[in-house]
C-alpha positions as CSV (number, residue, x, y, z in Angstrom):
1,M,-7.0,-25.0,-14.7
2,G,-7.7,-24.3,-11.0
3,D,-4.7,-25.8,-10.0
4,H,-2.4,-23.6,-11.5
5,F,-3.7,-20.3,-11.1
6,K,-4.6,-19.0,-7.4
7,T,-4.7,-15.5,-6.1
8,D,-4.5,-15.1,-2.3
9,T,-7.1,-12.4,-1.6
10,D,-5.8,-12.7,2.5
11,E,-2.3,-12.5,1.3
12,L,-3.4,-9.2,-0.9
13,A,-5.1,-7.6,2.3
14,S,-2.2,-8.2,4.5
15,F,0.1,-6.5,1.7
16,M,-2.4,-3.0,1.7
17,K,-1.9,-3.1,5.2
18,T,1.4,-3.3,5.9
19,L,1.7,-0.5,2.3
20,N,-1.0,1.3,4.5
21,D,1.0,1.1,7.9
22,A,3.7,2.0,6.2
23,K,2.2,5.6,4.7
24,T,0.9,6.4,8.2
25,A,4.2,5.9,9.7
26,L,6.2,7.9,7.1
27,E,3.7,10.8,7.5
28,E,4.4,10.6,11.8
29,V,8.0,11.0,11.0
30,R,7.6,13.4,8.7
31,R,5.3,15.4,11.3
32,S,7.5,14.7,14.1
33,M,10.6,16.0,11.2
34,Q,9.0,19.4,11.9
35,N,9.0,21.2,15.0
36,V,13.3,19.8,15.0
37,S,15.0,22.8,14.3
38,S,18.8,22.4,13.1
39,A,19.5,26.1,14.7
40,G,22.3,25.6,17.3
41,I,23.8,22.2,16.3
42,G,27.3,23.3,15.7
43,T,28.5,25.6,13.2
44,M,26.7,27.0,10.4
45,D,27.6,25.1,7.5
46,L,26.2,21.9,9.7
47,D,23.0,23.7,10.4
48,S,22.3,24.5,7.1
49,A,23.4,21.1,6.1
50,C,20.6,20.3,8.4
51,N,18.0,22.2,6.9
52,E,18.9,20.9,3.6
53,F,18.7,17.2,4.3
54,Q,15.4,18.0,6.6
55,E,13.6,19.4,3.4
56,H,15.0,16.4,0.7
57,W,14.2,14.4,3.4
58,K,10.4,16.2,3.4
59,Y,9.9,15.4,-0.3
60,G,11.2,12.3,-0.2
61,S,8.9,10.9,2.4
62,E,5.9,12.8,1.3
63,Q,6.3,11.4,-2.6
64,I,6.6,8.2,-0.7
65,A,3.5,8.2,1.3
66,E,1.9,9.4,-2.0
67,Q,2.8,6.4,-4.0
68,T,2.6,4.3,-1.0
69,G,-1.1,5.1,-0.7
70,K,-1.6,5.1,-4.6
71,L,0.0,1.3,-4.6
72,A,-2.4,0.4,-1.5
73,E,-5.3,1.8,-3.2
74,G,-4.6,-0.5,-6.2
75,I,-4.1,-3.8,-4.4
76,K,-7.8,-3.0,-2.8
77,Q,-9.3,-2.5,-5.8
78,T,-7.3,-5.8,-7.2
79,K,-8.7,-7.6,-4.4
80,S,-11.9,-6.6,-5.1
81,N,-11.6,-7.6,-8.9
82,Y,-10.4,-11.1,-7.6
83,Q,-13.0,-11.5,-5.3
84,E,-15.9,-10.7,-7.7
85,V,-14.4,-13.1,-10.5
86,E,-13.9,-15.8,-7.9
87,T,-17.2,-15.3,-7.0
88,A,-18.5,-15.1,-10.6
89,L,-16.4,-19.1,-11.3
90,E,-18.1,-20.6,-8.6
91,D,-21.5,-19.5,-8.9
92,G,-20.7,-20.6,-12.9
93,F,-19.5,-23.8,-11.8
94,R,-22.6,-24.6,-9.3
95,K,-25.0,-23.8,-12.6
96,A,-23.2,-25.9,-14.7
97,A,-23.3,-28.5,-12.2
98,G,-27.0,-28.1,-11.4
99,K,-27.9,-28.4,-15.4
100,S,-25.6,-31.3,-15.9
101,G,-27.1,-32.9,-13.2
102,E,-30.9,-32.4,-14.7
103,K,-30.2,-34.6,-18.1
C-alpha cells in the first residue's frame, strides 16, 4: 500500500511558497496602482474608463490575494497533517517490528 499512496510534503511546501509569492506580488501591484492617476491621460471617456478599470482591478486583486492567502494556509495545514500521519505511521511500524522481533 505504501508504494501506491505518497505525499510529497516538500512539493506542498513549494506550492505554498508559490502561492505566498503570488499573494505578495498582487499586493505590491495593487499598492503601486494606488499612486497612479488617470487624470490627463486623454479624453474624459478614456479617463473614466481607466478609473473604472483601476477600481475593478483593485477589487479583483484584493479578492485574489485574499483567496490565495487562504489557500496557502490550507496547504500549510495539509502539509502539517501529512507530516504528523507519516511520523505516526513510522513510529507504529517501528513498534510493530520491534514486538514481532521479540517472539
